[in-house]
N, C-alpha and C positions, 0 to 999 in steps of 0.2 A: 377459929377456921372462918375465914370470910366467904358468905355466899357467892358462888361463881357468876351469877347473873349482875350481881353488884361489881364484881371486879372487873368483867368485860364491859359493862357498861361504863364504868371509871375510865377504861382504856378508849372507848369509842366515843366520849364525850370531847376529847382533844383530838381526834381524827382528822377533821378539816382543817384543823391548825397546821398546815404543813411546815412552820417554824418551829413546832412544839417538838422538844425532845424528850423521849422516855426513859425513864432511869429506875433500877431496881426492878427489871421485871423477872429476872430468873427467880426472885423467891415467890414468885406465883406458882412456880412449877413445885414448892412444897405443899400446896393445897390439895388435900385429897379430894374435895369435892371437885376440882377441876378434873381430876382422873375418872371419878364416877361419870361426870357428864360425858367423857370423851368414851368410855366404855359403852355407855347406852347409845351413844351416835352410831358406833361402829360394829356392835356385835353382830347384827343380823347380816351382814355381808356374807356372802358364801365363801369368799377368799379366804376367810378367818379360819377356815377349816383345811387349809392347804398348809403343808408344814413350811416353815422358814429354814434358814440357814443352821438353827439351833434344834431342828427336828421337832419342834412344837407348835401346837396349833393353839386357839382360843380355847380349847376343851381343859378344863381343870382350873379356869380363871377363879382367883380367890382374893379377899382383901389383903392377905400377907404379900401376896404379889405386888399390889400397890404401894404398900408401906416399905418394901425392899427396894423399889424403884426411887422412891422419894429419898431414902438413905444413900442409895449410890448417886443421886443428883446433888445432895447437899454436900457431898465432899468432892464433886466432879470426877467422881469415879466411874460414874456411867460411861459406857462405850458402846455406840451401835453396832449391831453385826453387819457384817456384810449382806446384800441381799441374795437371794438363790435364784440365779438365772434360768428361767426356762424359755421355751420357744413355743408360740401359738401360730396357727396357720393364718394367713391373710386372705382377703379375697381373690388376690390376684395369684394365688398359689405359693407365694412365697412365704418366709417365717419371720415372726416379728418376736424379737426378743422383749422377756417381761421378767422384772425382777419381783420377787416375793420376800420382803422383809419379815423379820420376828414379829411376832404380835407385841412382845414388849415394845418395839421399836415403833410399831403402829400407835400404840397407846400414846407414847410419848409424843410422837408428830401430830396427833390430833389435837392433845393440848398445845402444842406449839402452833398449830394450824388456827385454833380459834385465838389464840392472843394475837398473832400476826393479821387475822382476818379484821379483830376489833381495831387494831391500829391503823390499818391501811384503808379499810372499806371506805371511810368517808372521804379520803383523798384521791380515789381512783375516780377517773373521767366517765362521762355516761356513755362514752363510745365504747367502752370495753364491757364485753357480755359474757365471758366464758369463764365458768368456776366460780360465780358470784351469786350472792343470795337473791332470789326472785329475778334472775337474768337467767337466759338461755339462748339458743340457737334463733327460737321465735322472736324474742325481743330485738336480736340483731336484724333479722330480717325484716319486722314491721318496721323499725326505724329506717332503714333503707328505703322503703316503700314511701314512708313519709317526708323524708327529707332530700332524697334525690331527684325530687320532681325537677324536669328540664335540664337534668345533667346531659351533656353531649358526649362524655367520655368516662368509661370504666379504667380503673387501674386495679388488676386482680394482685393481690399481694402474696407472695410466697417466699418465706424464709428458709434456706437450707438447714435441714436437720437442727431445727431451733433448740429443742428440749436436751439433745446431746451435746449442744455446744454452747450453753450459757458459761460465761466465764466467771469461775469462782470469785476472782479477786473484785472484778467489777461488781458483781452482786452483793458481796459484804460490803463493799464501800456504798453502795446503795443504801444497803440496811443501816449503816452507820449515821447516815444522814439524820434519822430519826430515833435511832437506838443508841443509846450511850452505855448500855450494860454490857460489858465485856465478857462476862460469863456466859450470858444469853448468846451473843454472837459465836462465842466459842463452840458452843452446843450446836449452833446451825452448821458450823463449819465441820463439826464432828459427822455430822449427816451427808454433809456434801463429799466427804472424804471416805465414806465408808467402803466404799467399793462394791464389788460383787463375786461371787463363787460360781465358777463354771467349770464341770468336769473336775471336781475336787481342786481347781486350782483358783487362787486369789487374785483378783485383777483390781487394781486401784483406780478411782475415777479421778480425771484431771480437769474435767470440765462437765457441765451438765446437771440436772438436778437429781435426787435419789431415784433409782430404778424401782418402779411402782410404790413410791412413798406417797402417803398422803399430804405431805407438806408440798411437794413438788408443784402442784397447779397454782398455790398461793404464791410461792415464789416465782413462778414464772409470769404471774400478773404484775408482781412488783417490778420485775425487771422490764417488762415490756410498757409498764407504765411510763417510763421515759420517752417511748415512741409516742404514746398517746399525746403526752404532753407537748412533745415537738410538733405533732401534727395541729393541735390547737392553736400554737403559738405561729404555726406557718400559715394557717389557714386566716389568722386575723392580718397576716402581711399580704397574702395573696390575694384576699377577698377584696372587691372594687366595685364602687357604684351602689346606689341604693334599689335601682331598678333597670331593665332593659330599657331602651329607647324603642318608641313605639314605630312600628312597621308603617313606613310611608304608603304603601301600596294600599294598606288597609285602612289608614287614615283617610285617604283620597276616597275611598268606597264610602265610608262612614259620611263624609261631607256630602256626597251625592245622594244618599239615601235621606239626609238631612233636608237636602234641596227638594228632593222627591217629596216628602212628608208634607213640606209647606206647599208646594203645588197642589197636592192633594186636598188640602184644605180651601183653596180658593176655586178649584177647577169645579164648575157646575155641570158641565156635560157628563152623562154617564159613560159614554164610550171614552171621554178622555180620563175619567177616573178610572176605569177599567185597564186603559193603557198603563198609567201611572202606576197602579197597583202590580201589573205585570213587571214593569220596570224594576219597583221595589224587591219583589221575589227573587229577581234576577240578581241584583245588588247583594242581596242576602246570601245567596246561593255562592257567588263569587267572594263575599266577604268571610263566610264559614271555610272556605277552602285554603285560606291563608293564615298565618299565626298573627297574633295582635302585637308580638313583640319583635325587634328587628334581630333575628337569631346572629348576623354577622356583627352585631355591636360588641366591639373589644372594650368598651368603658365600664361592662359589667362582667364580673368574674365570682365564680364561688367554687369551694372545696367542701364536701362533706366525707366523712371518714367513719368507719365502724369496724370493729375488730372482735375477732372471736377467737381466744387462745392464740395462735400464731397465723391464723388466716385474717386477713382483712381486705375490704374493698373500699376504694375511694371514687367518688362521683366528682366529675369536673364540669363546671360550667365555664369554658375557655377554648382555647385552640389544642390542636393535636402536639403542638410545639410545647405548651404549658403543660400537658401531661406528660411528655418526654422529661421536662426539666424537674417536674415534681419528682418521678420516678427515680431519676438521678440523684437527687437531693436527699431522698429516702435511703438510697443505697449508700452515699456517703455518710449519711448520721449513722447508720446501722454498723458500718464499718469501723468508723472513727471512736464513736462512743459506748458502741455495746458489742464491738468484736464479733458481729454477726454478718452473713453474708446472704444479700438479696439475689435471688435467682433471675438471672437475666431472662432465660428460657422460659420460666413459668410464670414470670411476673408480666402479665399480657396488659396491653392497652388496646381496648375494644370500644369502638364507635357503639354509643348506647342502643342504635338501632337493632345491632346484632345482639347475640346473647352472651352475657358473662355467667361465668359459675362461680356460685357462693354457697357453701352449706349444704351442697345437695339440690340447690335449685337453680334454675335458668333465669336470668334477671335481664330485663331490658325495658327501655323507655318508649311507651305507645306512642305512635303517630297516628291520629284519628281526627277525623272530619265529624264523627258523631257528635250532635249537638242535645242539650236538653234545656227546656224552659226553666228559668228561676222562679222566684215568688212574684216577680212584676211581670212574668211573661216573656221574658227577654230569652232568645236563644245564646247559648254559649257553649264552646267547645270543651266541656268539662272532663274528657276522658284525654285530651291532647297532653302529650310530655308527662303523663302519670306513669309510675314504675309498675311493672308487671312481674309478678313471681309466678313461676310456672314450674311444673313437674313435666318432665318429658318421658315420651314413650320408652326411650332408651333406658331410662332410670328405671321406670317400670319393669321391663325386660330384664334387665340385670338382676333386680331383687327377685323376680320369679325364678330366673335361673340359680340364683344362691339358695333359694328355698326349696330346690329340686322338684318344682312341681310343674316346670314347662319344658316341652320338648318343642323344637322348631323344625319344620319340614318345608321343603321347596317345592311349590307348584307354579309351573308356567313362569318360572323365575322369579317367583314372589313367596316372601317368608309368609307360611301359615302357622299360627300358634295353637299348639295342641296342649291341654291339661294332661299330667301325667300322675300315674298312682305313686305315693310315697311309701315304699315296701318296708322301710325302717319302721314305720309307725303301726302296720297290722296287728303287731302283738299288744298294742296297748289296748285299753278299753274303750268302749265308745266315747265315753265322757271326755277322757284324756284326749282322744282324736279331735274331737269338736272344740275342746278349749285351747287346744295347741293352734287350730287354723282361726278360731276368734282373735286370739292374742295376736296374731301376727298380721291379720287383717287390721285390727284396731290401732295396732302400733304403726303401721305404715300409714293408715289415715291419720292418726294423731300428729305425726309428723309432718306431714303434707296437706294438713287441713286448712293452711292459711294461703294455699296456692289460688291464684285467679282461676285456675282451670282444675280445681280438684274434683269435679265431675267426672274427669278422666280416670279416675280412682274405680270407677265402676268395671273397667277392664281388667284391673288388678285382681278386684272381687270375683270377676266370672272366671278366671281361670283357676284361683285359689278353691273357689266353691267347687266347681266339677272335679279338681285333683281330689278334694275330699270325698266326693261320691265315689271316685276311681277308687280310692284308698278303702272306703267301706267294702266296694264290691270285691276288692282283693282280699280284704279280711274274710269274708264270708263265701268266697267263690261263687259270686254271683253276678248278675248284670247291673249296670246303675239304674236300669229302669225298676227292677225289683227293688232296690234300695230305697229309691226316691217313694215308691209306692209304700214302702213299710214305714219310713221315717217322716214323710212329709205330712204337715197338719196345717190346713188352712193355707196351703201352699208356701209354707215356713218349715224348713227341716228343724225338727224338734226331737230330742233326746229325753225319756223318762228315767230317773234314777231315784234311788231311795238314800236319804241322809242318815248321819249316825242315829238319829232318833227312830228310823223307820219310816219317815214321813216322804212320801213321793213327791218329787220335785221335777220340773223342766228346764233344759237348757235349749237355747235356739242357736241358730246361726244367725251372726249379724246380719241386720236388715235394717238398719237407721238412716242408710243412705250415706252420701258423701258430700254433702251442703257445705260450702266453704265457712269458716270460723271467722269471726271478727278479728281485726288486728287489736294488738295491745294498746292501751292508753298511755300517754306520757306520764301521768300520776304513778303508774305502776313500775316506772322507771327511776324513780328519785333514789337517790342514795340513801341506803338504809344504814343508820349508825347506831341503832338501838339493839341490843342483842337480847333475845328472849328465849335462851335455852331453859330447859327444864332440869332443875337441879335435884328434885327428888325423885330417883328413878326406881322403878318397880325390881329391876335386876339388882341394885345394891341393897335395896329394903329387904329382898328375900335373902340376900347374904348376910346382912346384919342381923336378920332375926334369929340366926344361929340354930336352926331348927333343920333337920332333913326332911324334904318333902316326900321321902319314901317310909322310912322307918321311925321318924320323929325324934332321933339321937340329937342331942344337944351338945353341939362342938363345932369346931371351925369348918366349915363348908367350902365345897366346889362347885363351881358351875359346870354343869353337864351341857354340851352343845352338840347339835346335828346340824348337817349342812342344810337340809330340807325335809320338812315333814313328808314329802310324798317318799322319802328314802325308807321311812319306817314300813316295816311289813304288819304291825299292829297287833302281832301275836304275842309278845312279851308284855309284861304288866307294866313296865316305863313307857313303852312304846304306846299302849293304850292311854296312859296317863297323858303323855305329851299330845297325842292326837285329841282327846278329849278336851285339853285346855287350850288347843290349838297355839302351843308354845313350842319354840326350839330349844327350850332350856329348862333344865331342872335343876334346883339346889339342893346337893347331896353331901352326906357326910363321905370322909374318904373311904370308908369300907363299902358303902354302896354303890360309889362310883367305879371302885375297882371291879366290883361284882358285875356291873353294868358291861364292861369292856370284856369281861372273861366270859359272859352270858350265862352266868349263873343265876341271874335275878329274871 
């Protein structure tokens, strides 16, 4: 049995070679090590404790389950089960459909995902950021800030119902360009056609990726890689000129300054020198008020493009007519090649002095006369034409409302923000309440930490902070003033608690400020073609040990899973064992596992 790292690295070695065709991939699915790694990678997700259409969860996982899966795959008798469709509430009050695959399907999909990632990661374009290793919303945004300098127009891309409208035949055709193993292709087609169950009724899927499937994001990236490559080729045709022509008005001012500097050297009279110095300062002021480039120069054009999942943003140095043509060409490409529809209403063309919206940020190009001296003492407008990433007050307000910590009142026709108590938390202990607020404050800050106006997040923290005070006051039926008197230590809200060993610890409210984080460097965005998965897993090692972690019985074991450690009451023996080990899993014999679920241990 080949080591999984070697297998995946062997695949990734050929990934950048777009003409290379992969054969005999299906046999990789017979490698138990691949399933061990897959199990290790997905076991901790809470969704694994939700029953799929087969009525089972990850609980009870065992080595026999893997060997049975492999036996079915060998004979191609394996058939994915339809996903169990449920609905979860969206922020706008509507319901979002969600598919829950069986755990067996999740396991097989994770193996497929690792194989596909090894094959395709090296061929993906650097403009793609969604669902890829070492890439995120932040890498997309920081690349926009670096590459979109001087852009005149934004094109905000919106593809209608992308994930539900991926054409199966086109996707299979794209996969066949690099994969010649028909058995492997047939397995992916099985997942595409698996369908879903809703209200005890089976529904076949004719388009889209598997509902809730682990494999769906990588398939979506493979599909939209065609758009990425189209945009790279489009940019090569569109881009024109080496640089902008110089601004004639600025050139004239620079010549005037040069002549004035020469006159300054020859003039002996102090009054004359003072007059020339005054003239030079006036020229500098005028010079810094205009750009060095001719912005009307149509001999210089550029396109920059960045994509995260099905959202993309394009920066154009060119005319509005150019932007309209680009939008139309993308629309035609999506329709003809990928059978996708670009939304005319939501695909906006925006002047870069106005704000475009992308991944929750407001983005615009700064027009600034602010200057800074370089190492030679020369003034330059270093902030002009630079891209700004902003978090808006509307975004902050919406988040606070979603968290149920804000009530808005009107006073003299103006909005007044008031923090409110979160009644649903008053039954939690002090530490849980504080941790919840810290988690939400830090989470919001982490996402908007690269915003140029990240200091604005102090207003978010203020409302969260006083909402917490009111929640504590509601819990103890007292005033906020008394709560602060009780819990504040050196002006910092502090909670004292005892850990499992009885040692006294402290937890404080987040008070590290909201300083802007530096952008990611280009080197962090290089394509990663080396796989570094861990093949020796503690989970599998514990199952292979064939020794029950409760009674010591030597037999085939099952892995007992819980959704969260906080769900355990800590009263039973096994609960205490899991809490002490800080593990959501225990390797148990069949007898102990049954007793655990019947409550007899």
